[in-house]
C-alpha positions as CSV (number, residue, x, y, z in Angstrom):
1,M,5.1,-23.0,7.0
2,G,5.6,-23.2,3.3
3,L,4.3,-20.9,0.8
4,G,2.0,-23.5,-0.7
5,H,0.3,-23.6,2.9
6,T,0.1,-20.0,3.1
7,K,-1.8,-19.8,-0.2
8,S,-4.5,-22.2,0.8
9,V,-4.9,-20.4,4.2
10,L,-5.3,-16.9,2.4
11,A,-7.5,-18.2,-0.3
12,T,-10.0,-19.2,2.3
13,A,-9.7,-16.2,4.7
14,H,-12.1,-13.5,4.7
15,C,-11.1,-10.8,2.1
16,Y,-7.6,-12.1,2.2
17,T,-7.0,-10.6,5.7
18,L,-3.8,-10.5,7.4
19,Y,-3.2,-10.2,11.2
20,V,-0.5,-7.5,12.1
21,G,1.0,-7.8,15.5
22,G,3.8,-5.8,17.0
23,I,2.8,-2.4,15.9
24,G,3.4,0.6,18.2
25,H,0.8,1.9,20.6
26,D,0.6,5.1,18.6
27,A,-0.2,3.4,15.4
28,D,-3.2,4.3,13.5
29,V,-5.1,3.4,10.5
30,G,-3.1,5.7,8.1
31,A,0.1,4.4,9.3
32,L,-0.8,0.7,8.8
33,R,-2.2,1.4,5.5
34,A,0.9,3.2,4.3
35,L,3.0,0.3,5.4
36,F,0.9,-2.2,3.2
37,E,-0.4,-0.2,0.2
38,D,2.7,-0.8,-1.8
39,F,1.5,-4.6,-2.1
40,G,-1.8,-4.2,-3.8
41,E,-5.4,-2.9,-3.3
42,I,-6.5,-2.8,0.3
43,A,-10.1,-3.5,1.0
44,A,-9.9,-2.5,4.7
45,V,-7.6,-1.6,7.7
46,R,-8.4,-1.8,11.4
47,V,-6.2,-1.0,14.2
48,V,-7.6,-2.6,17.5
49,C,-7.6,0.0,20.1
50,D,-8.2,-0.1,24.1
51,G,-11.8,1.0,24.8
52,R,-10.9,2.9,27.9
53,T,-7.8,4.7,26.7
54,A,-8.2,4.7,22.8
55,R,-4.5,3.6,22.4
56,C,-3.6,1.0,20.0
57,R,-3.5,-2.5,21.6
58,G,-0.4,-3.3,19.4
59,F,-2.3,-5.2,16.6
60,G,-4.5,-4.7,13.6
61,Y,-5.8,-6.2,10.5
62,V,-5.2,-5.5,6.8
63,S,-7.6,-6.9,4.1
64,F,-6.6,-7.0,0.5
65,E,-8.8,-7.5,-2.6
66,E,-6.3,-10.1,-4.0
67,P,-4.8,-13.0,-2.3
68,R,-1.4,-12.4,-4.2
69,A,-1.0,-9.1,-2.6
70,A,-1.6,-10.6,1.0
71,I,1.0,-13.3,0.2
72,D,3.5,-10.8,-0.9
73,A,2.8,-8.4,2.0
74,Q,3.0,-11.4,4.5
75,L,6.5,-12.6,3.0
76,A,7.9,-9.1,2.8
77,L,6.8,-7.7,6.2
78,D,6.7,-10.6,8.8
79,G,9.7,-10.3,11.1
80,R,10.5,-6.9,9.8
81,S,11.5,-4.3,12.5
82,L,9.3,-1.2,12.8
83,D,10.0,1.4,15.4
84,G,12.1,-0.9,17.2
85,K,9.4,-3.6,17.3
86,R,9.3,-6.9,15.3
87,L,6.2,-7.3,13.1
88,R,4.3,-10.4,13.2
89,V,2.3,-10.7,9.9
90,T,0.2,-13.9,9.4
91,P,-3.1,-14.8,7.9
92,A,-6.0,-13.9,10.1
93,L,-8.2,-16.7,11.1
């Protein structure tokens, strides 16, 4: 997928939201925010947790105020290794 396609997906996404997969089961909102905050103003961070155990299910969402910040974060972090796991950062649908 080229950068041009990424721009069009993010420009129509809700608040320029990224799906973030491959995060550890001990991840929390603060850790996810810290990973993304250097790219721009964050509107919201959500870590999806198991309802029974309250542990992270391995993915979450980060929403940016500006599309450029989301694009930069995706390009920089997709495929990056974090705590021995490979991150998957894509536009949320």
